[in-house]
TIZAMI-739655 format. One record per residue: x, y, z of N, C-alpha, C, CB in turn. Coordinates in pm, whole numbers, plus 50000, padded with zeros to 5 digits. Each point is the difference from the previous one (the first is absolute). Glycine has a CB too. Layout:
BEGIN
XYZXYZXYZXYZ/...
//
This chain:
BEGIN
365346009806528501184991850023499614987350075501465020650005/499104968149952499684987350064500435000350146500254987949780/498845007650307500324998950142500144985350037498775021750050/502344975050012500244986250044499354998450137502184998349869/496874992450143499204999150123500574990250101498035005949865/501304993750250500204989250097499214987849951500345016650194/499894972249872499224987949972499624994050135501184995649775/497575006750264499554996350134498754991449990500985021250095/499094967349967498864990850005499504996549861499375009650222/501574988649685499654995349867499535010649904499454979350106/500725033549927499555010549907500995011750002497584993250036/502425014149853500845011949988499375011650077500834992249775/500005015250295499545011850074500885011749957499184986050199/500245023449727500805010749938499975013150074499574989149787/499395013450292499895013150064501095001650106497515000349957/503035011850053501095002650093500095014950028501254979949916/499125023450207500235013950036501315005249943498674996450208/502284994549774501315003849947500384990649886500695009150226/500104996149679500534992049891501485003649982497714998649885/503024992750045501405002549968500234997149853500724994350236/500245012649701500264997649858500734986849977500085024649965/499644969249922500734988249955500565003149863498514984150134/502805015149852500695004249879500394988049913500865020250122/499324982649750500694990849912501465004350000497934995749853/502964996550210501405004550013500715001849867500054988350216/499475005249678500675001149871499705013249931499884975449979/499015031150057499645012949938500075011550099498544987849842/501415009150286499975010350102498645006350018502345004349948/496654990349983498675005750006499124992650101500255007149760/498905000550309498994993850085498914994349911500515015850191/499234971249826498984993549919498804995450082501804992749845/498385005950288498934995350086500115007150134499944977449883/499065020450200500085003950140499534988350084499635024649945/500854974650178499634989050087499305005550123501954986249918/496985007050121499305003750123500874996950120497774995649890/502285013650205500754997950123499014997750114501945014449917/498214974250149499034996250103500125008750124500054976649913/498825027750137499945006450131500064989350107498665019449909/501444984750216499964990450110498684992349999501525014850137/497384992349836498694993549999499904989849889498995020650096/501554982549785499964990549889500854987750032499655019049838/501504983250225500854988750037499304991150102502045014049954/497284992150140499254992150099498864992349935500595016850175/498814988949721498964992849925500574987349937498825021849954/502384979249991500644988449939500374989650106500885014649817/499594990150298500324990750109498754992550044501875015150076/497014992049933498744993550040499574989649896499325020950122/500884982149751499674990349895500844987350015499385018849846/501904983050183500894988450019499624992350126501845012349881/497834994850224499614993450125498734991849981501055018650131/497974987249797498734993049979500174987649912498825021950025/502124978649882500214988749908500844988950060499815016049814/500864986850299500954990550056499374986750041501305019450075/497624980350001499484987050047499684990349887499085011950196/500264993049699499634991149890501214995349922497815011749985/503174997549991501194995949924500854990450082499985021949878/500144980550249500764990950085499364986150001500745019450142/497914980049851499304987150003499924993449863498685008650191/501744998549703499984994149867500964988349992499405022349902/500184967050037500844988049994501305002849926497944985650007/503075007050029501295001549932499874996749852501194994450213/497934996349754499814996449859499455011849921499604976250067/499445031149989499445011449930500995011549993497724993150075/503075009050030501045010349994501004996749889499735004550247/500654982949747500964995649897499455002749861500874982550156/497845015149825499375002149871500115014749957498424981050046/501415028250049500155014249970501405003049947498305005550178/502714988749884501375002749960500334994049864500635000850240/498844987449731500234994349867499345008849893500114976750099/498695028349930499345009049905500785013049985497784989950060/502715015450051500785012349996501274998149919499075006550222/501574982349794501214997249922499705000349850500904986150190/497995007749772499634999649859499695014049947499124976850031/500105030850045499635013549957501225009149991497764996850105/503125002349991501185008650001500934996549884499835002250249/500254985049720500824995749886499425005349870500694979450126/497995019649859499355004449877500085015149981498484980550019/501525027050089499915014649990501295007050044497554997950041/503544994649955501295005550041500385012449919500714977050066/499125022249803500405011449916499145012350029500774984049822/497965013950211499125011150032500435006850130498124988349881/502205003750220500475005650127501355006849981498754982350126/502115011949792501325005949974499865013949938500984977049970/498075024749940499795013149937499545010250102499424988749784/499695007250306499565009050108501185003950087497724989349999/503095001050037501155002150087501005009749937499694977050096/500635020549777500985008549931499505014349986500804980049875/497915021950104499465013449981500155008750123498394990549838/501705003350281500105007850124501384999350064497594995850034/503104993049947501344998950060501095004449904499174981350141/500705014749731500995004049901500934988949956499875022150096/500224966949978500924989249961499594994249865500454994850243/500504999349687499724994649867499044988250013502275007549916/496984989949976498944989950005500544986150032498735013649836/502444983050110500554986750029500334998550149500944999049767/499535011950294500294999850144498714999150079502095013449963/496874993549992498704999450067499444985849995499575024149941/500534969549945499524986249990500834990650086499195004649768/502114998150241500854991850088499605001550145501855002349838/497825010050202499545002450137498724992150030501035022949993/498044977249913498754992950020500254985050009498765018149877/502154977050041500334985750004500554996050136500465000649755/500395007950303500544996850132498925000850108502245008649926/496805000550058498885000550092499114987849986500085024749991/499794970649887499184988349973500534987650072499425009749778/501884989950247500584988850075499344998450137502185003549880/497465008050182499394999050133498564995149991501495018350079/497814985049812498664994549979500104984949981499215021749897/501804973950029500214985749982500354993350133500765004249764/500075002450315500344994750133498744998650085502295010649986/496814999250005498794999950082499044988849961500265024550028/499844970449849499124988949962500304987550082499855009549769/501304990250296500344988650087499605002250144501874995149849/497145013550174499645003750137499544988150084499385022349915/499994967750024499564988350077501174993150066498084997149844/503035002250086501214993950057500665009250100500334987149789/499745025950179500735009450084499345002350135500825010849794/497874987850211499275002850124499814987650087498855018549881/501764970550080499894988050082500685002150135499944985849793/499445009050311500625000350132500754987150028498195015450080/502024981850049500714987950042499154992550103502265010949956/498034976450061499244992050096500914989750065497895003449866/501914994950263500694989350073498974993450091502255012249993/497674974550001499034993050084500694993850120498574995449800/500655002650303500444993250122501235006950062499094978449908/500885035050095501125007050065499984997550151499965017749819/498884979650233499804994850134498874989849987500795021850119/498954970749986499004989449986498645005749960501234986550172/498315009949708498715004549951499965014449953499044983850151/502145022549836500065014249963500705001649864500045006650244/499305000849665500585003149869500195015249990498894979649895/502065024650020500275014249977500075002549850501265002050220/498075008649734500165004149861500065015249991498794979249921/501805025749971500125014549979499325003849870502165000550129/497335011749865499405005549878500535014149980497914985850028/502005019049848500385013749968498745007549962502334993149924/497405018150142498795007649976500375014449960498724985550164/500435021049757500325013649953500085010050115498874994749785/501945015850195500125010350103498815009549999502484998449984/496825002949900498825008849992500095009749885499754998050244/499995014649782500105010549899501455004649992497595007450041/502984992749839501405004049985500105011649901500774976450051/500215032249971500265011449911501294997449922498835015950160/501124986549710501154998549912500295013649936499464975449954/501685030450079500375013449953501184998349905499195011350216/500594991649656500964996249897500645012149933498694979249963/502515019049976500785011249946499705002749853501784994650164/498765016649785499765003849861500804991649903499525022950077/501634971549965500924994349903499554986549945501795011950116/497374980849960499444987549950498495000150030502214987550035/497025020049887498585001750033499134987849976500335023449944/500194966249991499264987549983500634988750081499315007449771/502014991350222500674988650061499874999850152501585000149809/498735011150256499985000150146498584998050055501995015049999/496974991349944498654996450046499704985149987499275022949937/501144971149951499764985649983500804991950100499565003949758/501645000650275500794993250104499244999650132502105007449886/497315003850150499365001050131498624993550003501265021150038/497874983349871498604996050011499794985449966499355023149945/501524971049973499834985949967500014991350125501085004349780/499984997050299500114991850121498985004150105502424997049952/497335016150062499065004750101498604994349974501355021050027/498204979549848498684994749967499974984950011499635019449849/501424973950107500034985450007499854995050143501444999649796/499115008050298499964995950141498655003250065502465003750012/496625002549915498675002650055499805013950058499904976350046/501055032749931499865013850047499215008349899502174998050126/497335013349917499515010149907501005011449996497584993850046/502455013449841501145008749971499555014149964501274980149922/499515029750129499935013949958501315003249929498455006650194/501484995749677501185003049920500085015049977499894977349888/501225029050157500245014249980501215001649909499015005950228/500744995849639501135001449908500575014150002499004982349856/502125019550076500565013449985499045008749921502354990850010/497515021650032499155009349927500645004849869499035007150219/502254989449760500685004049876499574991449881501945007850137/497804979349886499584991049892498984989950055502265002649883/496525002150143499034992250076499114990649919500045018550155/499974982449712499014992549921500244985049999499755020149860/501494975650152500294985649997499324992750114502205004949891/497785001150227499354993750115498514998449977501745009950150/497655000249790498574999349969499734988949899499775024650047/501074974549852499884989649897500064986250065501065015349829/499904982750261500174987050066498794996650087502495003349998/497015006550076498864997550087498764995949920500935016550164/498834990449726498834996649919500174986549931499585024349965/501664972150004500264986949942499724989050103501755010149847/498604992450279499694990450106498484998150014502135006550121/497125004449868498554998850005499484991449885499865022550111/500714979649771499624992049884500354985250022500345020049852/500734977750224500414986350029499134993250105502315006749941/496795001050123499094994150096500225003950144499854981649846/501065027950180500235004450138498775007950047502525000849963/496934996050153498795007050047500275014850027499204978650100/499735029349890500095014450027500495002550142498155004349836/502705005850178500495004050132501244992650046497705005550053/502654983649880501184992350042501285007249961498694978749976/501325027949907501145008149957499495014049965501244979449913/499255030550159499595013949980501235008549969498024997150156/501825012449753501105009049965499665014050050500584986149796/500295019150289499855013650052501095008649938498994991750220/500645017249690500975009249942500235011250102499274994649759/501975009850252500205010650097501455002850033497844994050090/502335014350013501325004250044500114997650150500145017349815/500584991250253500284997950142498724999450084502195011649968/496784996049995498774999950079499404986050006499595023849936/500394969349951499484986449997500924990450074498885004949783/502424996750197500964991050065499905001050152501535002249802/498355009950250499915001750145498814992650059501105022349975/497784977849954498824992650048500304985050002498475018049908/502174977149987500324985749994500944995950112499685000849753/501245008050284500974996750104499395000650139501805008849853/497154999050164499435002350133498724992150027501015022549991/498274973749906498664994350019500094986350066499185012649798/500054984950307500094987350072499564987849920499625012950205/499574989049690499554988549920501074995049904497695008650019/503334999649955501104995849913501024992650086499655019649840/500564967650132500804991550087501444998349953497924988350059/502345014349813501364998349948500245010049888499984975550061/501285028549924500385009949898501224995049925499075019050139/500824980949727501154997349913500345012949925499374975449975/501925027650017500425012749938501294998049923498885013050184/501244994149703501285001149928500205014649966499814976449904/501375028950127500315014049970501395003550049497595005750015/502665006950010501325004450046500214996150146499945019349836/501314980250204500324996050137499435009350106502074989949911/498035023350076499415008650105498504997750017501765016949951/497514981649938498564997850009499714986050054499625015949810/501164974250146499814986450049500184999350151500794991149780/500245015550270500244999950144498875007050075502474999749956/497055011349990498905007350063498734991750003501025021549924/498674971949965498804991749994500124988250095499645006849762/501534987150242500204988750091499775004350145501644989949839/498945021150201499895004550138498555003550036502355008549988/496984998749923498635004550030499024988350001500535022249897/499554969250003499074988749995500274990050111499835003149753/501444994350276500324990650108499555005550134501954991649868/498185021650151499545006150126498504998550017501895016249987/497404982249900498564997950005499634985250004499725021349877/501264970250147499744985850019499844992149872498965006350209/501484999149679499844993149873501244991949963498445018249927/501334971449999501124992649940500495008149880499084977350077/502245024449907500535008949897501184993649927499255019850134/500754981649735501214997849919500165012549914499744974249996/501365032850020500235012549929501364999349931498585012950167/501394985649701501224999049922500455013949959499354977149917/501935026050109500535013349976500925000749881499805004050240/501165004949767500875003149887501144990249983499405023550032/501494979949875501094990849967501175007749938498344981449965/502815012550045501185004549928500734987249959500205022650130/499334971249764500464986549966501365000449932497624992849976/503294999150075501374999349950500164987949908500845011450209/499924990449685500384989049912501524999150000497935003049854/502584986450208501444997950014500514992449879499824999950253/501215005449683500584993449883501454996450031498465012849842/501844974450165501374995450029500835000049872499154985850190/502175014349822500875000949882499824988649900501615011850143/497904976649903499874988549910498654999749929501554987550149/497575022249877498664999949941500065001749849499095009450213/499904985549718499855002349857499675014849979499234975849960/501655031549975499865014549990498735004149926502485001850004/497274991949883498825003549921498704997150074501324995549795/498654993050270498804996250075499765009750116500374975949937/500695027950132499875009350112499555013849953501774987350123/498785017349766499625013249948498555000049954502375004049930/497214985550000498604998949958499075000350121500704986749797/499675005650305499164999150120499925013350072500614976050022/500525031049988500015012850071499125010349931502304995050080/497795005849789499185009649925498524996450012501915004049839/497784983350145498604995650007499415002750137500484982449830/500275014350275499475001050136500015014150054500774977050038/500125031449912500085013850050498985009049932502424996550046/497335001449826499225009649922498624995049958502155008949921/497574978450099498664995049970498955007450081500974977749946/497915025549991498925007650065500525013250057498844978450055/502145027549875500605012850040500574999650141498405011549850/502024976650194500584998550133499005000950113502045009549907/496674991150061498965001350102499554986150048499245021949898/501714970650151499754986850056500714998750134499764990149768/499585004250329500674998150129501094989549990497895006450118/502114985749774501054990049980501005004149892498394982550072/501545029849881500955004849900501424999650057498225014749896/502744982250021501405001250040500385014749991500564976449919/499815029550195500385014149999501485002050033497675005750066/502984983749984501435000850031500724988049938499525012450217/501454990449698500844989649941501324999850076498915002649771/501414986350289501234998850078501014992449915498745000350223/502245007049722501014994049913501204996150085499225013749800/501124973550198501064994750086501294998449919498294988050144/502795017849906501304998349937500125006949866500174978650118/500495014749788500345006449874498925000249895502244993450050/496565001849980498954999349897499305013549980499684975950057/500545033650031499205012350002500055007749868500415001250245/500795001649703500095008249879499294993549883502165009150082/498084978049898499374992949888498494999550017502084986349972/497475011950152498574998950025499295013449976500464981850168/500145028949881499405013249978499955003149850500865007950225/500204988849702500005002349857498934991949928502425004750015/497414982750025498994991549936498595005250028501544980350021/498235024650099498685005650033499745012649920500174990550232/500855017949755499845012549923499654997049855501635011550153/498994978349789499694996149862498534996249986502364992249970/497135000850127498604995549994499045011650023500714977450082/499675031950003499155011750025499775007949872500865001150235/500185000049685499915008049876498954994549904502415005950027/497234981449989499054993849908498584999350055501894986749910/497895017950213498674999250059499025009349930501044993950219/497745001549767498945008049939499005003950109500294988449774/499585024650249499095005150103498875007549930501875001850172/496904994649862498875006549936498694995650062501315001649789/497575002150151498704996350056499854984950016499045020449895/500314975850213499844985750026499184992949896500195005250237/498995002049688499184994049897500754997549870498075011150103/503144994249884500824998249879500764986850013500235025249966/499544965249943500694987050011501515001249999498064989849889/502475021050056501465001749995500585004550133499795005649759/499394999750329500505005350128500424988850093498505019949975/502654981950088500474990750103499765005450140501724991549841/498155021550170499765006650129499085011849978502254992750088/496815009150003499065011049990500365011550094498254983749935/500805025150092500245011550088499924996250147499085014749824/501214995050262499774998350143498565003850033502445004850050/497144992750072498595000950035499485014450003500294979050131/500515030549917499575014050008501175009249966498264994150174/501415018249796501055010049975500835002550125498555010649825/500794989550291500715002450126500994988850028498015012450089/501584975349885500914988850025501175000349902498074986350088/501655016949786501085001149902501035010350045498414993649817/501145017950229500915010650042500794995950125498445017049900/500914975550188500704995350120501124990449962497905002850135/501824988049773501034990649955501145007649933498264982049968/501425027549948501025007849930500905007650097498455002249806/501015001850309500795007750096501154991850057497965013250056/501854973649954501094991550050501154999549900498344986350128/501345013549744501045000149897500725013450002498684983949858/500565026950159500595013450003500985001650115497945009049896/501804984650217500865001750117501124990050013498065009550106/501964980249808500984989350016501445004749981498274984149922/501955024449979501355004649973500595007850115499435000649761/499785007750304500515008150110500324991450123498675019349914/500794968650089500304990950110501254991649974497574999250052/502995002149829501234992749968499814988349907500815006950216/497944990449741499754989249906500265004749858498314990150157/501745000449749500235003049859498734996949921502474994950023/496955015249916498794997849921500434995649860498685017550133/501224969649841500424994449872498955002749892501304982150121/497435015749914498895003049910499005008350079500334978549863/499335033350085499085009150067498654999749928501925014850075/497104978849985498704998549937499275013149981499894977850099/500505032649972499345013049984500295006449865500165003150246/500924992249689500395006049873499174994949883502285002350090/497024986649926499214994649890498735008349982500914976950044/498815026849832498845008249969498874991349944501515019649955/497264984250078498834992449956499005009549935500354983050184/499095012449705499015008049927498634997350060501394999349787/498445004350339498774997150071499965008150128499924976749904/498885026050145499835006350130499854989650111498955019649887/501284967850079499894989250099501105000750103498924985949829/500985005350268500925000450114501224991149974498065004350155/502634998549735501124991649958501325004950060498794995049787/502094995450236501365002850046500904989149946499185011650211/501954992349733500954990049953500644992650115500425013949800/500264975050167500634991950104501375005950035498774979449920/501645018550205501275005350048500874988850056498905022050051/502404979449927501004990750054501035008350075499644983249811/500555013850318500885008050085501054990950061498145016550051/503104986349925501134991850045500655006250124500394992249763/500454999850303500785004450117499105005250112501905005649846/497004987750174499065003550107500464993350129498095002349835/501675004550277500404994650130498885002250101502435004449948/497504987050155499055002550109500225013850059499914975550051/499015030949988500075013750050499555010149897501844993050147/498255003349724499465008549895498494998049994502174998949868/497085011750104498544999049993499584990449890499805023350086/500954976649803499664991349890500124985250039500775017849841/500044979450261500104986250052499024997650113502414999649936/497495009650156499244997550122498484999949980501875010450123/497634997949787498555001749985499434990349897500255024050062/498504972349958499284992449897499525010049895499264981950166/501335017649715499705009749895498734996349925502445004849978/497354982649995498804994949935499855005749860498924997450224/502175002049701499995005049863501144993749922498965021650076/501204982249797501004993749913501425005150024498214997049831/502305000350288501355004250039500744987950057499215023850048/501904972749890500824988850047501325005450053498924984349832/501365012650295501265004150063500984988349999498785016650146/502484986449831501064989950000500925002650118499874997549747/500264992550339500925000650113501134990149972498155006650164/503094998049843501164991449975500594995250132500485012449785/499714974650227500644994350119501104990449954497855002250137/503064994849955501144991749964499714985150009501455018350079/497794977550022499884985750027498534995950019502285000450105/497504986549889498694994350030499575004050141500454980749845/500455018850251499675003550138499535014550010501684983350081/498965025649843499575014049998498575001349948502395007249966/497294984849932498655000549940498954995550100500994995749775/499274993550295499054994950099499815010250113500674976249944/500415029850098499935010150106499135011749956502294993350082/497885011149793499235011149947498504996550000501975007149858/497704981150094498614995649994499394999450139500514986949794/500225007150299499424997550133499915012550086500914977149986/499895033049985499925012450077498965009649946502404997250056/496994999449832499015009049942498735000150085500954995949771/498405015650228498775002450077498884990549958500675024050025/499314972349845498944991649946500474985549985499065020049879/499974971250100500334985949982498934992749920501255000550214/498335005549676498934994049921500534988549915498805022049996/501984981349901500574989749914501465002949971497764996149899/502954993650061501425001349965500334989049901500595010250226/500414992449688500384990049901501524999249990497865004249872/502624984250085501424998349973500164993549864500514997950247/500465007149677500314994349869501414994350005498455016449881/501654970850091501264992850011499884986449932500535011950216/500614982349749500044986249954500444990550112500515008149768/499824997450347500544992450112498874995350091502165013249989/497544973950008498924994850083500255001550148499534984149820/501725014750221500325001550141499755014150049501694982149977/498725027749941499775014050038498515003150004502205006449898/497054988250006498555002349997499334994250122500054999849751/500374988050287499404993750118500325007950127500164977749887/501085027050122500395007950117499235013150007502264989649991/497535016549893499255012449996498554997850043501505008349816/497904981150135498644996550041499914998750151499654988249781/501395006150280500024997950145500225013150076500874976949961/499955032149985500435011850074499155012549975502264990449992/497125010649893499315012449963498785002250088500814997549764/499075014450291498885003450089498925007249920501565001650200/497654990349732498895005049920498964989049990501525015649868/497244988450107498924990249999499954991549875498765015350141/501814989749748499984992849873501365001149935497535004449971/503024984449984501344999549943499924993749862501054998450230/499635007849673500104994449866501424996249968498065013849929/502124974650012501304995649951499945000249848500454985450206/500235024249734499915002649856498565003149957501984984949965/497235019750130498625004449976499895013950063499034976049998/500805034649924500105013550056498805004350084501395005449807/497424989650158498785003650074499384987250055499605020749854/500814975050264499584986950051498625000250067502404994750031/496575009749894498644999450051499554985549996499485023749921/500134970350192499664985850000498744997049921501084998150221/498794989649732498764995649937498924999450107501264986749825/497485012350132498875001550089499894989850111498895009849812/501804978950177499924989850105501015002350111499204984149829/501655026150157500895004450107499505013750047502014987049905/498675019350189499535012750055500995011249971498784987650180/500695024749811500765011949963500135009250120499194998249762/502045006150267500185009650108501455002350033497834993150090/502445018449968501385003650031500314999150148499975014749804/501234989750230500485000750137500265014750035501044976649984/499395025450138500415013150050498895010349976502424994449957/497915017149989499005010649983499214998949870501465014550136/498564973649806499164997349884498714992750039502064999149859/497804997050266498794993050044499755002850148500374982149827/498405021750204499575001750138498854990150024500695024950005/499564965750082499054989150023500744986849997498135013449898/501154976050128500644987050018499924990949877499465002250238/499645000549670499814990849888500205007049867498434986750139/502015005549762500175005049865498674999349926502404992749999/497635011549875498765001449922499854988549902500145025050023/498674971949946499504989149915500664986750036499595016549816/500034972850116500564987050030499624995150140501875005249846/498894985350209499664994050130499905010150114501144979649922/499725030750079499935009850108498665007350001502485002849986/496954999549897498735007349994498864992050062500805011449794/499254975550195498964991650063500095001450151500074983749806/501155016650246500155001950145499555013850042501914984049999/498365026149918499635013750037498495002050001502155007949902/497174986849999498575002549985499124989950074500525010149781/500084981450300499214990650081500515000050144499554985849797/499605009450293500384997550138499864985050027499275023450072/501674971350002499954985850033499154997850124502284996749897/496884993250096499174996150114500254985250028498235017649945/502064979150180500264986250040498834995050083502515003849997/496974984549968498844994250067500404986950066498435010949833/501304988050297500264987750075498664993550032502165009550100/497714977549867498704993350005500074987350085499455009249775/499544989350311499794987150069498504997650005502135002350141/497444986249814498594996750005499664993250133499954997849749/498855004450305499684995650137500214985050023498365018450010/502334978850097500154986250049499825000650151501604993249809/497175004350239499705001750144500964992650091497655002749938/502924986450014500874992150088501295007250032499024979449904/501355030750017501265007350024499775013850057501034987349814/497735016450211499705013550047500265001450149498315002249819/502385008750219500275002550141500345014850018500824976250034/499075028550089500425013650033501505000150023497755005250101/502955003749829501465000950014500395014649980500364976049916/500035030750192500345014149994501445002649955498335003650179/502424986349796501385001749955500065004149853500724983050168/500445022249793500165003949860499944987549912501415020250066/497864980549821499844987949917501354994349958497815009049917/502324978050098501224993049964499704989349895500955004450228/500014992949687499874989549902500154986650069500885015149817/498194976150158500024986950068500044988849898498745009650193/
//
């Protein structure tokens, strides 16, 4: 059976004391195994990154930029190859996999502008004969811990900016679909990245604990569930590390009575069920305002009846399986319990039958959902769309702002005034106006509020440059003997 290795100091390392199965979610069969790093193996990777840091940090910005331009070209040329690898382990349809890679590629393109992004500031003659300038310098060795749902995009979000800023990186992908990270690391080597600058450590909690505790690791980036994000933030911060830990979400899509019904229904189905709902930006709560609810639920149900669910490799498939059998069963349990909580199960995805042993589940639509129900309160992370009915715009805003999460939110309306007010009032890190999944382009930054983010900065874009660098301010005066004197007072501007 193929073993997915680590990638340390520019070479594959396959030997391991422990391994874990890697399944094809469309068949339910184990097709590979992944090496799980011991503490000693993780420390070996940290040492490789530490040793490579001085030379990479001293590499000219022009040469770093050249690596990113080459990486952009290679990733563009081999997108379909990486998409096939991704689909074989995650299960999402090939078109969705290619879309994920394209969005990750935006951060590589952003990183090609590193010469501009890393510029400091300068002011001359702030005092007589004294100049001040600032520079941005890398934080050092950084750890990037990425989730199963975007095995190519999120690593590219993190490592692009981290490497551009002159750091060396330890990438720890999900053990459920680990091959994409290996593919990306080897592509970076082909693009000219020196050995040891980007290392991939396959593993589980044992490897993560070393990354969180090791003194040579100076910063940690993480994407995952809120409980784990909070735990990682607390542990890494207690060890003196800089941390950004992105957690879970319960993204609301508010539909006002004046919204275009067809457009809203199309958006809700696309955003709720794309990638089997395994997206941190998926719409999981539809907030129907006023009298539009019945028509909107009916329009969504019509569209659900036409969805094609099947293997990600089938061009006809619009949605693939979930990542594991355990996760599929967990998602199904929320649908099973919704009726007893007082909700109305309009479409029950458990009833759809599949001619496969894969981890498939049909999509579900649940109406008359209210806060306090598990189907509303919990992050389900699957193809389940809940409908909450409210009377007024004010009720909708209150519902959004009282939610535990604050990742993304959207409003559908033809009223520009209402949209502007919603943008101002909504307590979430990303807002869409007639855009259901408002993931920013690569030149902006991605991140939520409340319990969707632990740390001070968002991911990729301008915030990532601030996260992966430290500012240093230099004050300069060249010798002028005529002005030299002993002065024990606090320095003053003259």
